[in-house]
VOVO-489744 format. One record per atom (N, C-alpha, C): residue in three letters; atom name; x, y, z negated. Coordinates in steps of 0.05 Angstrom, whole numbers, plus 5000, padded with zeros to 4 digits. Example, Ala and Ser with C-alpha at 12.3 -4.5 7.8 and 13.67 -1.06 7.14 Angstrom:
REM residues 2
+------+------+------+------+------+
: type : atom :    x :    y :    z :
+------+------+------+------+------+
:  ALA :    N : 5264 : 4886 : 4844 :
:  ALA :   CA : 5246 : 4910 : 4844 :
:  ALA :    C : 5264 : 4934 : 4844 :
:  SER :    N : 5257 : 4955 : 4858 :
:  SER :   CA : 5273 : 4979 : 4857 :
:  SER :    C : 5258 : 5001 : 4843 :
+------+------+------+------+------+
This chain:
REM residues 109
+------+------+------+------+------+
: type : atom :    x :    y :    z :
+------+------+------+------+------+
:  MET :    N : 9453 : 4481 : 4066 :
:  MET :   CA : 9474 : 4498 : 4051 :
:  MET :    C : 9492 : 4512 : 4067 :
:  ILE :    N : 9496 : 4539 : 4060 :
:  ILE :   CA : 9514 : 4559 : 4071 :
:  ILE :    C : 9538 : 4540 : 4072 :
:  GLN :    N : 9561 : 4550 : 4091 :
:  GLN :   CA : 9588 : 4548 : 4093 :
:  GLN :    C : 9603 : 4546 : 4058 :
:  ALA :    N : 9596 : 4571 : 4051 :
:  ALA :   CA : 9612 : 4574 : 4023 :
:  ALA :    C : 9604 : 4557 : 4001 :
:  ASP :    N : 9581 : 4548 : 4003 :
:  ASP :   CA : 9561 : 4528 : 3984 :
:  ASP :    C : 9570 : 4503 : 3984 :
:  GLN :    N : 9579 : 4493 : 4014 :
:  GLN :   CA : 9588 : 4472 : 4022 :
:  GLN :    C : 9613 : 4467 : 4016 :
:  THR :    N : 9628 : 4485 : 4015 :
:  THR :   CA : 9659 : 4486 : 4005 :
:  THR :    C : 9660 : 4478 : 3984 :
:  MET :    N : 9650 : 4494 : 3965 :
:  MET :   CA : 9644 : 4491 : 3935 :
:  MET :    C : 9631 : 4468 : 3924 :
:  HIS :    N : 9617 : 4454 : 3945 :
:  HIS :   CA : 9606 : 4423 : 3931 :
:  HIS :    C : 9628 : 4403 : 3939 :
:  ASP :    N : 9642 : 4403 : 3963 :
:  ASP :   CA : 9658 : 4387 : 3969 :
:  ASP :    C : 9683 : 4391 : 3952 :
:  ARG :    N : 9700 : 4413 : 3940 :
:  ARG :   CA : 9714 : 4412 : 3924 :
:  ARG :    C : 9703 : 4404 : 3894 :
:  VAL :    N : 9678 : 4406 : 3888 :
:  VAL :   CA : 9671 : 4400 : 3861 :
:  VAL :    C : 9677 : 4365 : 3860 :
:  ASN :    N : 9654 : 4360 : 3881 :
:  ASN :   CA : 9656 : 4327 : 3892 :
:  ASN :    C : 9686 : 4311 : 3894 :
:  LYS :    N : 9701 : 4324 : 3905 :
:  LYS :   CA : 9728 : 4313 : 3899 :
:  LYS :    C : 9743 : 4317 : 3878 :
:  ALA :    N : 9737 : 4338 : 3856 :
:  ALA :   CA : 9750 : 4339 : 3835 :
:  ALA :    C : 9742 : 4319 : 3817 :
:  ILE :    N : 9717 : 4316 : 3821 :
:  ILE :   CA : 9698 : 4289 : 3798 :
:  ILE :    C : 9707 : 4268 : 3813 :
:  THR :    N : 9706 : 4262 : 3835 :
:  THR :   CA : 9718 : 4240 : 3840 :
:  THR :    C : 9754 : 4228 : 3841 :
:  ASP :    N : 9765 : 4248 : 3842 :
:  ASP :   CA : 9798 : 4241 : 3838 :
:  ASP :    C : 9809 : 4249 : 3816 :
:  ASP :    N : 9801 : 4268 : 3799 :
:  ASP :   CA : 9803 : 4276 : 3773 :
:  ASP :    C : 9794 : 4266 : 3747 :
:  LEU :    N : 9768 : 4252 : 3753 :
:  LEU :   CA : 9749 : 4245 : 3737 :
:  LEU :    C : 9742 : 4215 : 3739 :
:  VAL :    N : 9729 : 4203 : 3752 :
:  VAL :   CA : 9719 : 4183 : 3759 :
:  VAL :    C : 9745 : 4161 : 3764 :
:  VAL :    N : 9762 : 4165 : 3777 :
:  VAL :   CA : 9786 : 4149 : 3782 :
:  VAL :    C : 9797 : 4143 : 3761 :
:  LYS :    N : 9807 : 4170 : 3748 :
:  LYS :   CA : 9825 : 4168 : 3722 :
:  LYS :    C : 9809 : 4152 : 3697 :
:  LEU :    N : 9781 : 4152 : 3700 :
:  LEU :   CA : 9765 : 4143 : 3676 :
:  LEU :    C : 9772 : 4111 : 3678 :
:  GLN :    N : 9768 : 4101 : 3712 :
:  GLN :   CA : 9764 : 4076 : 3715 :
:  GLN :    C : 9790 : 4058 : 3712 :
:  ARG :    N : 9811 : 4077 : 3719 :
:  ARG :   CA : 9840 : 4063 : 3716 :
:  ARG :    C : 9845 : 4065 : 3684 :
:  GLY :    N : 9839 : 4083 : 3664 :
:  GLY :   CA : 9845 : 4083 : 3637 :
:  GLY :    C : 9827 : 4066 : 3622 :
:  ILE :    N : 9803 : 4060 : 3621 :
:  ILE :   CA : 9789 : 4049 : 3608 :
:  ILE :    C : 9781 : 4017 : 3615 :
:  THR :    N : 9794 : 4003 : 3607 :
:  THR :   CA : 9785 : 3976 : 3607 :
:  THR :    C : 9766 : 3964 : 3589 :
:  GLY :    N : 9763 : 3969 : 3565 :
:  GLY :   CA : 9742 : 3956 : 3550 :
:  GLY :    C : 9714 : 3961 : 3562 :
:  PHE :    N : 9706 : 3975 : 3572 :
:  PHE :   CA : 9675 : 3984 : 3579 :
:  PHE :    C : 9674 : 3992 : 3609 :
:  GLN :    N : 9650 : 3996 : 3621 :
:  GLN :   CA : 9650 : 4016 : 3642 :
:  GLN :    C : 9643 : 4041 : 3636 :
:  PRO :    N : 9667 : 4059 : 3637 :
:  PRO :   CA : 9665 : 4083 : 3639 :
:  PRO :    C : 9649 : 4100 : 3652 :
:  VAL :    N : 9643 : 4096 : 3677 :
:  VAL :   CA : 9621 : 4107 : 3691 :
:  VAL :    C : 9599 : 4100 : 3696 :
:  ALA :    N : 9579 : 4108 : 3690 :
:  ALA :   CA : 9550 : 4091 : 3695 :
:  ALA :    C : 9544 : 4087 : 3723 :
:  PRO :    N : 9534 : 4062 : 3730 :
:  PRO :   CA : 9527 : 4048 : 3756 :
:  PRO :    C : 9501 : 4064 : 3764 :
:  GLY :    N : 9497 : 4065 : 3794 :
:  GLY :   CA : 9475 : 4071 : 3813 :
:  GLY :    C : 9472 : 4106 : 3812 :
:  LEU :    N : 9499 : 4120 : 3804 :
:  LEU :   CA : 9496 : 4145 : 3814 :
:  LEU :    C : 9502 : 4155 : 3843 :
:  GLY :    N : 9509 : 4138 : 3852 :
:  GLY :   CA : 9520 : 4141 : 3885 :
:  GLY :    C : 9546 : 4148 : 3884 :
:  GLY :    N : 9556 : 4155 : 3913 :
:  GLY :   CA : 9585 : 4160 : 3911 :
:  GLY :    C : 9592 : 4184 : 3913 :
:  GLU :    N : 9569 : 4209 : 3904 :
:  GLU :   CA : 9573 : 4235 : 3902 :
:  GLU :    C : 9575 : 4244 : 3875 :
:  TYR :    N : 9563 : 4215 : 3850 :
:  TYR :   CA : 9564 : 4223 : 3828 :
:  TYR :    C : 9548 : 4247 : 3816 :
:  ARG :    N : 9525 : 4253 : 3829 :
:  ARG :   CA : 9513 : 4272 : 3828 :
:  ARG :    C : 9482 : 4268 : 3813 :
:  ILE :    N : 9476 : 4286 : 3793 :
:  ILE :   CA : 9450 : 4276 : 3781 :
:  ILE :    C : 9436 : 4290 : 3783 :
:  GLY :    N : 9438 : 4322 : 3793 :
:  GLY :   CA : 9417 : 4339 : 3795 :
:  GLY :    C : 9423 : 4359 : 3826 :
:  ASP :    N : 9408 : 4371 : 3828 :
:  ASP :   CA : 9410 : 4389 : 3854 :
:  ASP :    C : 9394 : 4412 : 3852 :
:  ILE :    N : 9408 : 4429 : 3837 :
:  ILE :   CA : 9396 : 4458 : 3824 :
:  ILE :    C : 9401 : 4481 : 3845 :
:  GLU :    N : 9394 : 4497 : 3857 :
:  GLU :   CA : 9413 : 4524 : 3870 :
:  GLU :    C : 9418 : 4539 : 3854 :
:  ASP :    N : 9431 : 4562 : 3862 :
:  ASP :   CA : 9440 : 4586 : 3853 :
:  ASP :    C : 9420 : 4602 : 3841 :
:  ALA :    N : 9419 : 4611 : 3821 :
:  ALA :   CA : 9397 : 4631 : 3806 :
:  ALA :    C : 9405 : 4647 : 3791 :
:  ASN :    N : 9420 : 4669 : 3801 :
:  ASN :   CA : 9432 : 4689 : 3782 :
:  ASN :    C : 9413 : 4708 : 3768 :
:  VAL :    N : 9395 : 4720 : 3784 :
:  VAL :   CA : 9375 : 4737 : 3772 :
:  VAL :    C : 9359 : 4722 : 3751 :
:  LEU :    N : 9351 : 4696 : 3753 :
:  LEU :   CA : 9333 : 4678 : 3738 :
:  LEU :    C : 9352 : 4666 : 3713 :
:  ILE :    N : 9379 : 4669 : 3721 :
:  ILE :   CA : 9391 : 4661 : 3697 :
:  ILE :    C : 9398 : 4684 : 3678 :
:  GLN :    N : 9402 : 4709 : 3688 :
:  GLN :   CA : 9400 : 4737 : 3671 :
:  GLN :    C : 9376 : 4738 : 3657 :
:  ASN :    N : 9352 : 4738 : 3670 :
:  ASN :   CA : 9324 : 4738 : 3656 :
:  ASN :    C : 9320 : 4719 : 3630 :
:  SER :    N : 9333 : 4698 : 3643 :
:  SER :   CA : 9330 : 4667 : 3620 :
:  SER :    C : 9344 : 4677 : 3595 :
:  LEU :    N : 9370 : 4685 : 3599 :
:  LEU :   CA : 9387 : 4697 : 3579 :
:  LEU :    C : 9376 : 4718 : 3567 :
:  TRP :    N : 9368 : 4737 : 3580 :
:  TRP :   CA : 9354 : 4764 : 3561 :
:  TRP :    C : 9338 : 4756 : 3544 :
:  LEU :    N : 9317 : 4746 : 3557 :
:  LEU :   CA : 9288 : 4731 : 3544 :
:  LEU :    C : 9285 : 4718 : 3529 :
:  ASN :    N : 9306 : 4696 : 3529 :
:  ASN :   CA : 9313 : 4670 : 3519 :
:  ASN :    C : 9292 : 4649 : 3519 :
:  VAL :    N : 9284 : 4649 : 3541 :
:  VAL :   CA : 9263 : 4630 : 3552 :
:  VAL :    C : 9281 : 4610 : 3569 :
:  PRO :    N : 9275 : 4590 : 3571 :
:  PRO :   CA : 9287 : 4568 : 3597 :
:  PRO :    C : 9276 : 4580 : 3617 :
:  ILE :    N : 9296 : 4573 : 3640 :
:  ILE :   CA : 9292 : 4578 : 3672 :
:  ILE :    C : 9261 : 4568 : 3678 :
:  GLY :    N : 9264 : 4548 : 3674 :
:  GLY :   CA : 9234 : 4535 : 3683 :
:  GLY :    C : 9216 : 4547 : 3674 :
:  GLN :    N : 9205 : 4557 : 3651 :
:  GLN :   CA : 9188 : 4573 : 3639 :
:  GLN :    C : 9189 : 4605 : 3643 :
:  LEU :    N : 9204 : 4614 : 3659 :
:  LEU :   CA : 9202 : 4641 : 3669 :
:  LEU :    C : 9174 : 4655 : 3676 :
:  ASP :    N : 9167 : 4642 : 3700 :
:  ASP :   CA : 9137 : 4649 : 3712 :
:  ASP :    C : 9121 : 4655 : 3693 :
:  LYS :    N : 9122 : 4650 : 3670 :
:  LYS :   CA : 9100 : 4653 : 3648 :
:  LYS :    C : 9108 : 4682 : 3630 :
:  TYR :    N : 9131 : 4693 : 3644 :
:  TYR :   CA : 9136 : 4724 : 3629 :
:  TYR :    C : 9144 : 4741 : 3650 :
:  GLU :    N : 9146 : 4768 : 3641 :
:  GLU :   CA : 9152 : 4787 : 3659 :
:  GLU :    C : 9180 : 4790 : 3661 :
:  GLN :    N : 9195 : 4800 : 3688 :
:  GLN :   CA : 9226 : 4805 : 3685 :
:  GLN :    C : 9233 : 4827 : 3667 :
:  VAL :    N : 9255 : 4828 : 3662 :
:  VAL :   CA : 9271 : 4848 : 3645 :
:  VAL :    C : 9274 : 4870 : 3666 :
:  VAL :    N : 9261 : 4896 : 3657 :
:  VAL :   CA : 9263 : 4920 : 3677 :
:  VAL :    C : 9287 : 4928 : 3676 :
:  SER :    N : 9303 : 4923 : 3663 :
:  SER :   CA : 9329 : 4939 : 3666 :
:  SER :    C : 9347 : 4918 : 3686 :
:  LEU :    N : 9341 : 4899 : 3694 :
:  LEU :   CA : 9360 : 4882 : 3704 :
:  LEU :    C : 9348 : 4879 : 3735 :
:  GLN :    N : 9321 : 4894 : 3737 :
:  GLN :   CA : 9306 : 4894 : 3767 :
:  GLN :    C : 9285 : 4913 : 3759 :
:  ASP :    N : 9275 : 4927 : 3781 :
:  ASP :   CA : 9267 : 4953 : 3782 :
:  ASP :    C : 9233 : 4936 : 3791 :
:  ARG :    N : 9227 : 4912 : 3777 :
:  ARG :   CA : 9198 : 4908 : 3781 :
:  ARG :    C : 9194 : 4885 : 3760 :
:  ARG :    N : 9175 : 4883 : 3749 :
:  ARG :   CA : 9163 : 4867 : 3722 :
:  ARG :    C : 9149 : 4840 : 3742 :
:  LYS :    N : 9144 : 4839 : 3759 :
:  LYS :   CA : 9132 : 4816 : 3768 :
:  LYS :    C : 9150 : 4800 : 3789 :
:  TRP :    N : 9145 : 4779 : 3785 :
:  TRP :   CA : 9165 : 4761 : 3804 :
:  TRP :    C : 9162 : 4758 : 3831 :
:  ALA :    N : 9179 : 4763 : 3850 :
:  ALA :   CA : 9168 : 4758 : 3878 :
:  ALA :    C : 9164 : 4728 : 3872 :
:  ARG :    N : 9147 : 4724 : 3907 :
:  ARG :   CA : 9138 : 4700 : 3911 :
:  ARG :    C : 9162 : 4678 : 3911 :
:  ASN :    N : 9183 : 4688 : 3929 :
:  ASN :   CA : 9206 : 4669 : 3928 :
:  ASN :    C : 9220 : 4663 : 3904 :
:  GLN :    N : 9216 : 4682 : 3889 :
:  GLN :   CA : 9228 : 4681 : 3854 :
:  GLN :    C : 9207 : 4658 : 3845 :
:  ALA :    N : 9184 : 4661 : 3847 :
:  ALA :   CA : 9167 : 4646 : 3827 :
:  ALA :    C : 9167 : 4612 : 3837 :
:  GLU :    N : 9171 : 4614 : 3865 :
:  GLU :   CA : 9179 : 4585 : 3878 :
:  GLU :    C : 9203 : 4575 : 3870 :
:  GLN :    N : 9225 : 4591 : 3863 :
:  GLN :   CA : 9249 : 4586 : 3858 :
:  GLN :    C : 9254 : 4575 : 3827 :
:  ILE :    N : 9234 : 4586 : 3814 :
:  ILE :   CA : 9227 : 4578 : 3784 :
:  ILE :    C : 9213 : 4551 : 3782 :
:  LYS :    N : 9198 : 4546 : 3799 :
:  LYS :   CA : 9177 : 4522 : 3803 :
:  LYS :    C : 9202 : 4503 : 3809 :
:  LEU :    N : 9213 : 4501 : 3830 :
:  LEU :   CA : 9234 : 4487 : 3835 :
:  LEU :    C : 9257 : 4478 : 3814 :
:  ILE :    N : 9265 : 4499 : 3797 :
:  ILE :   CA : 9286 : 4492 : 3785 :
:  ILE :    C : 9267 : 4477 : 3764 :
:  ARG :    N : 9245 : 4481 : 3754 :
:  ARG :   CA : 9232 : 4466 : 3736 :
:  ARG :    C : 9231 : 4433 : 3745 :
:  GLU :    N : 9223 : 4435 : 3773 :
:  GLU :   CA : 9226 : 4404 : 3786 :
:  GLU :    C : 9247 : 4394 : 3779 :
:  LYS :    N : 9265 : 4407 : 3788 :
:  LYS :   CA : 9295 : 4395 : 3793 :
:  LYS :    C : 9313 : 4386 : 3761 :
:  PHE :    N : 9301 : 4402 : 3743 :
:  PHE :   CA : 9318 : 4398 : 3719 :
:  PHE :    C : 9298 : 4371 : 3700 :
:  ASP :    N : 9272 : 4363 : 3710 :
:  ASP :   CA : 9263 : 4344 : 3702 :
:  ASP :    C : 9269 : 4320 : 3715 :
:  ALA :    N : 9275 : 4322 : 3741 :
:  ALA :   CA : 9284 : 4298 : 3765 :
:  ALA :    C : 9310 : 4290 : 3749 :
:  THR :    N : 9330 : 4312 : 3743 :
:  THR :   CA : 9350 : 4304 : 3733 :
:  THR :    C : 9350 : 4291 : 3704 :
:  ALA :    N : 9328 : 4301 : 3693 :
:  ALA :   CA : 9332 : 4283 : 3664 :
:  ALA :    C : 9318 : 4262 : 3666 :
:  GLN :    N : 9300 : 4254 : 3683 :
:  GLN :   CA : 9297 : 4222 : 3691 :
:  GLN :    C : 9315 : 4205 : 3699 :
:  ILE :    N : 9336 : 4219 : 3715 :
:  ILE :   CA : 9358 : 4204 : 3730 :
:  ILE :    C : 9374 : 4198 : 3701 :
:  ILE :    N : 9383 : 4207 : 3682 :
:  ILE :   CA : 9396 : 4214 : 3665 :
:  ILE :    C : 9389 : 4188 : 3644 :
:  GLU :    N : 9361 : 4197 : 3641 :
:  GLU :   CA : 9345 : 4171 : 3625 :
:  GLU :    C : 9349 : 4145 : 3633 :
:  ARG :    N : 9346 : 4140 : 3667 :
:  ARG :   CA : 9343 : 4120 : 3675 :
:  ARG :    C : 9374 : 4108 : 3680 :
:  VAL :    N : 9394 : 4125 : 3679 :
:  VAL :   CA : 9421 : 4113 : 3672 :
:  VAL :    C : 9427 : 4102 : 3649 :
:  CYS :    N : 9422 : 4123 : 3633 :
:  CYS :   CA : 9433 : 4115 : 3610 :
:  CYS :    C : 9418 : 4094 : 3592 :
:  VAL :    N : 9395 : 4081 : 3603 :
:  VAL :   CA : 9374 : 4063 : 3586 :
:  VAL :    C : 9392 : 4037 : 3594 :
+------+------+------+------+------+
């Protein structure tokens, strides 16, 4: 992670821990308000920044993980075909969403 991403990650992690998890655990006693097994950072997924992909996903009304089956919106980029690194990122995002869904299923069952 570059420094700006690491700083944002640290701030989000602190906010989740201090402003959400601690308050839930102190305020709710009738049941366990935070799912066990998430680890200290309470992360369930690991998805990278994807600004161009998100724009195309919205314009095409297609899930990000399926963008590689479609051409880019020309008005967003000067090319229709996905660059190799973009196609790799689409595949990675698809894999990360699948992994996140599996973690959610495991924790919630």
